[in-house]
Phi, psi and omega in degrees: 000134180272174181293319180298319175296320180298316179295319176301312182297321180294319179296312182296321177299318182294320176296315178296321185283322194242333190255343182264132177246045183254129178259122176241135185289331190260358180204145174264106181295327183290321179293317179294325179296316178295322176296318176292329176291320177296315177297326178290320176298319180297317182295319181295321183289316176298321176299319180290321180295317183291327179290326184270001180292130187262142176235142182246127174267136178242121178236124182239133178239127177234123178246132175213165183252129180289120185290335184282313186257340185080006181280152174272131184242125180245132180238125182239135174228144177215155177194177178237133175247139176270134177276346180272000000 
């Protein structure tokens, strides 16, 4: 769930819980609003955690001269390491 989806769920839940004065016999809209607000908060927290996750790039360049031909050889490698 992304950050935007969490905010959307929270807003829809707040509208259902606080702004709507409709009585429906088969569902409690206030309870659904509170459940959507909790789901939105969880989505916002997960979105922030995923945004702040750090990644480290590792790039290595090695240059040497081939003794047989005298040509310069460059070897490049790159990768990502997760810090978490």
